[in-house]
C-alpha positions in Angstrom: -45.9 -74.7 -41.0 -43.2 -73.3 -43.3 -39.6 -74.5 -42.6 -36.3 -72.9 -43.2 -33.1 -74.9 -43.8 -29.6 -73.6 -43.7 -26.4 -75.5 -44.5 -23.6 -75.8 -44.1 -22.9 -74.1 -40.8 -19.1 -74.8 -40.3 -17.8 -75.3 -36.8 -14.0 -75.5 -36.1 -13.1 -78.2 -33.7 -9.5 -78.5 -32.5 -8.0 -81.9 -33.2 -10.8 -83.0 -35.6 -9.4 -84.0 -39.0 -12.0 -81.8 -40.8 -14.3 -79.0 -39.7 -17.7 -80.1 -38.3 -20.5 -79.2 -40.8 -24.1 -79.1 -39.8 -27.5 -78.4 -41.3 -30.1 -76.5 -39.3 -33.8 -76.9 -40.0 -36.4 -74.8 -38.1 -39.9 -73.5 -38.3 -40.0 -70.1 -40.0 -41.9 -68.6 -37.1 -42.3 -69.2 -33.4 -40.1 -68.8 -30.3 -39.1 -71.0 -27.3 -38.2 -73.7 -29.8 -36.8 -77.0 -28.5 -33.7 -78.6 -30.2 -33.2 -82.0 -31.7 -29.7 -83.1 -32.4 -30.0 -85.8 -35.2 -27.3 -88.3 -35.6 -27.2 -90.1 -39.0 -26.5 -93.8 -39.4 -23.7 -95.5 -41.3 -25.1 -97.3 -44.3 -24.0 -97.7 -47.9 -25.4 -94.4 -49.3 -23.2 -91.3 -49.6 -25.2 -88.2 -48.8 -27.9 -90.0 -46.8 -25.3 -90.6 -44.1 -24.5 -86.9 -43.7 -26.1 -83.6 -43.0 -28.1 -84.1 -46.2 -29.9 -87.2 -45.0 -33.1 -87.9 -42.9 -35.1 -85.2 -44.6 -38.4 -87.1 -43.9 -37.8 -86.7 -40.2 -35.9 -83.4 -40.1 -38.5 -81.5 -42.2 -41.4 -82.9 -40.3 -39.9 -82.2 -36.9 -39.1 -78.6 -38.0 -42.6 -78.1 -39.2 -43.8 -79.3 -35.8 -41.8 -76.6 -33.9 -38.3 -78.1 -33.4 -34.9 -76.8 -34.3 -33.2 -79.8 -35.9 -29.4 -79.8 -36.1 -27.7 -82.5 -38.3 -24.0 -83.0 -38.2 -21.9 -84.8 -40.8 -20.0 -87.2 -38.6 -16.5 -88.4 -39.6 -18.1 -91.8 -40.3 -20.0 -90.4 -43.3 -19.1 -91.8 -46.7 -18.8 -88.3 -48.0 -15.6 -88.0 -45.9 -14.1 -91.5 -46.5 -11.4 -90.2 -48.9 -10.3 -87.6 -46.4 -10.5 -89.4 -43.1 -10.6 -93.1 -44.0 -7.3 -93.8 -42.4 -7.7 -91.6 -39.4 -7.8 -93.1 -35.9 -11.3 -94.3 -35.1 -12.2 -95.1 -38.7 -14.5 -96.2 -40.1 -17.2 -95.8 -37.4 -15.7 -93.1 -35.2 -17.9 -94.1 -32.3 -16.3 -91.6 -29.8 -16.1 -88.7 -32.2 -19.7 -89.0 -33.2 -20.8 -88.4 -29.6 -18.3 -85.6 -29.2 -19.8 -83.9 -32.3 -23.0 -83.3 -30.4 -21.3 -81.8 -27.4 -19.4 -79.5 -29.8 -22.7 -78.4 -31.4 -24.0 -77.4 -27.9 -20.7 -75.7 -27.0 -20.9 -73.6 -30.2 -24.6 -72.9 -30.4 -23.9 -69.2 -30.3 -22.1 -69.5 -33.6 -25.0 -71.5 -35.1 -27.4 -68.7 -34.1 -25.0 -66.1 -35.6 -24.9 -68.0 -38.8 -28.6 -68.6 -39.1 -29.9 -65.1 -38.6 -33.6 -66.1 -38.6 -32.9 -68.3 -35.6 -31.4 -65.8 -33.2 -33.3 -65.6 -29.9 -35.9 -68.2 -30.8 -34.3 -71.3 -29.3 -34.9 -72.9 -25.9 -31.5 -74.3 -25.0 -32.9 -75.9 -21.9 -35.0 -78.2 -24.0 -32.5 -80.3 -26.0 -33.0 -83.9 -27.2 -30.8 -86.2 -29.2 -32.2 -88.5 -31.8 -30.3 -91.1 -33.8 -30.9 -94.0 -36.2 -28.9 -97.2 -36.3 -25.3 -96.3 -35.6 -26.7 -92.9 -34.8 -29.0 -94.6 -32.3 -25.8 -96.1 -30.7 -24.4 -92.5 -30.5 -27.7 -91.3 -28.9 -27.5 -94.0 -26.2 -24.0 -92.9 -25.3 -25.1 -89.3 -25.0 -28.0 -90.5 -22.8 -25.6 -92.3 -20.4 -24.8 -95.7 -21.8 -21.1 -96.7 -21.4 -18.7 -98.9 -23.3 -15.3 -100.2 -22.6 -12.9 -98.7 -25.2 -11.5 -101.8 -27.0 -8.3 -99.8 -27.7 -7.5 -98.7 -24.2 -9.6 -100.8 -21.9 -11.0 -97.7 -20.3 -14.7 -97.1 -19.7 -16.0 -94.3 -22.0 -18.6 -92.1 -20.4 -19.8 -89.6 -23.0 -23.0 -88.6 -21.3 -24.1 -85.1 -22.3 -26.0 -83.5 -19.3 -27.4 -80.7 -21.5 -29.4 -83.4 -23.4 -32.7 -83.9 -21.5 -34.5 -86.4 -23.8 -33.7 -89.0 -26.4 -35.2 -90.7 -29.5 -33.4 -94.0 -30.1 -34.3 -95.4 -33.6 -33.3 -99.0 -34.5 -30.2 -98.9 -32.4 -27.9 -101.9 -31.7 -28.7 -103.8 -28.6 -26.5 -105.6 -26.1 -23.1 -106.7 -27.3 -22.8 -110.2 -25.7 -25.1 -111.6 -28.4 -23.1 -110.4 -31.4 -22.5 -113.5 -33.5 -23.2 -112.6 -37.1 -20.7 -112.1 -39.9 -20.4 -108.3 -39.2 -20.1 -108.7 -35.4 -16.3 -108.2 -35.3 -16.6 -105.0 -37.3 -18.4 -103.3 -34.3 -16.2 -104.7 -31.5 -16.7 -101.4 -29.7 -20.3 -102.3 -29.2 -19.6 -105.6 -27.4 -19.4 -104.0 -24.0 -22.3 -101.5 -24.2 -23.8 -101.0 -20.7 -27.3 -99.7 -20.8 -27.7 -99.7 -17.0 -26.2 -96.2 -16.8 -28.5 -94.8 -19.5 -30.7 -92.8 -17.1 -31.8 -89.9 -19.3 -35.5 -90.3 -20.4 -35.9 -91.7 -23.9 -38.2 -93.2 -26.5 -36.8 -96.4 -28.0 -38.2 -97.0 -31.5 -38.0 -100.5 -33.1 -39.4 -102.2 -36.1 -41.0 -105.6 -35.5 -39.4 -106.9 -38.8 -35.9 -105.4 -38.2 -34.0 -108.7 -38.1 -30.3 -107.7 -38.2 -28.8 -111.2 -38.8 -25.5 -109.7 -40.0 -25.0 -108.7 -36.3 -26.9 -111.2 -34.3 -29.4 -114.1 -34.5 -31.5 -112.7 -31.6 -34.1 -111.2 -34.0 -35.9 -107.8 -33.9 -36.2 -107.8 -30.1 -32.4 -107.1 -30.0 -33.1 -103.5 -30.9 -35.4 -103.2 -27.8 -32.5 -103.7 -25.5 -31.9 -99.9 -24.9 -35.5 -100.0 -23.5 -35.4 -103.2 -21.5 -31.9 -102.9 -20.1 -31.9 -99.2 -19.2 -33.5 -97.8 -16.1 -36.8 -95.9 -16.1 -38.2 -93.6 -17.3 -38.2 -95.2 -20.8 -40.9 -95.7 -23.5 -40.9 -98.4 -26.2 -42.5 -97.8 -29.6 -42.8 -100.9 -31.7 -43.7 -100.1 -35.3 -45.6 -102.8 -37.1 -44.1 -104.2 -40.3 -41.1 -101.9 -40.1 -37.6 -103.1 -41.1 -34.3 -101.3 -40.3 -35.1 -98.1 -42.2 -38.5 -97.9 -40.5 -40.3 -97.2 -43.8 -37.8 -94.8 -45.2 -36.7 -92.3 -42.6 -33.2 -92.1 -44.1 -34.3 -90.2 -47.2 -37.1 -89.7 -49.6 -37.3 -92.6 -52.1 -34.0 -94.1 -50.9 -33.3 -97.2 -53.0 -32.0 -99.2 -50.0 -35.3 -98.9 -48.1 -36.7 -102.5 -48.0 -40.0 -101.5 -46.4 -40.8 -98.2 -48.0 -44.1 -96.8 -46.6 -44.7 -93.0 -46.4 -47.6 -93.6 -44.0 -45.2 -95.4 -41.6 -42.6 -92.6 -41.8 -45.3 -89.9 -41.2 -46.5 -91.9 -38.2 -43.0 -92.2 -36.7 -42.4 -88.5 -37.3 -45.6 -87.5 -35.6 -45.2 -89.9 -32.6 -41.6 -89.0 -31.9 -42.5 -85.3 -32.1 -45.5 -85.8 -29.8 -43.4 -87.7 -27.3 -40.9 -84.8 -27.1 -43.6 -82.2 -26.9 -45.2 -84.0 -24.0 -41.8 -84.6 -22.3 -40.8 -80.9 -22.5 -44.4 -79.8 -21.7 -45.8 -82.2 -19.1 -49.3 -80.8 -19.5 -49.5 -81.6 -23.2 -51.7 -84.4 -24.4 -49.8 -84.8 -27.7 -48.3 -88.1 -26.9 -51.5 -89.7 -25.7 -53.5 -88.4 -28.6 -50.9 -89.6 -31.2 -50.5 -93.0 -29.6 -54.3 -93.5 -29.6 -54.9 -92.3 -33.1 -52.0 -94.4 -34.6 -52.6 -97.5 -32.5 -53.1 -99.5 -35.7 -49.5 -98.8 -36.9 -47.6 -99.1 -33.6 -47.7 -100.2 -30.0 -46.3 -98.5 -27.0 -45.3 -99.5 -23.5 -43.6 -97.5 -20.7 -41.7 -98.0 -17.5 
C-alpha cells in the first residue's frame, strides 16, 4: 500500500521551551484508520532520536493501515543546543509523556495540516508505541507510575484516550539498577508497573543485556509484562539485541544485530497485535504468531 508522509506539523504548547514538531505517516487510501503514537528512544544518534527516526516501523505500520504520529521529544539530540539546560534535561521523562497528550489534544490541527488525512482517522482506536526510553514513556501513558525524584510526588501520566500499547525494549523495575549508568536514570528507580492496566504487547530481545543499567540480564526488559496486571502479551524475539534488528533506522551504524528479516517480523507482529485488539474478530495476530514462530515466541495473561 502506498504511504504518505508529512513533516513537520508544528504544534504550539504553552510552557514548552520549543514548539512540538511531529511527523505523520499514513496509508494513501482508506478510512477508519487507527492511530499509533510512536515515542523515540534516547541513544547517541542525532536524527534517529527525533521525528526522522524509526522509519522501518513507521513506514511498515502506515502501509498496514495505521496513522503513525512521531514527535520530536525535548530529549532529542537535535534539540540539545536549545534545551540542554532546561528543567528536566537530558531525559525529560515527564515532558515526553505530556507530548503524546498534546498530540491528541491538537489532533484537529494535525488533520488540518495534513489535508489528505481529514476525516479518515478513528480517534477511538489510539495506541502508543515506544522503544527504549520511548518504551518507558509508553508504560507511563499506559498507567505505570513513578515517584518524582525532584518533588517526591507520585506522577500519574496515564492517558485514557490511549487504548493499547506496544512496549519495545523498555527499562524494567528500578530496584535492580546497579550498572554504571544507573544513577543517570534515577527517575526510573521507583517505576510501579502494578498500575499499568491498559492492554499492551511487551516486546523484548532475548540477547538484550543492558549491563550499563543492571546485571539482571535480558529478562529485565520483560518486567512491564510480568509486573503489570493482565491483559498483557509478551513477544520474545530470538537473537535480538537492544535495537531489535534495526528498528531505529535503516542501516543505522549503532545497530549491533542488524537483521531486516527480524525488523520485518516485528513490524508485522506488532501491527497484527493492534489489528486484532482493535478488531476482536480478526485472526491477524494468531496467523502472524504462527507463521513467524521460528523468529519469536509469545505468551499472554
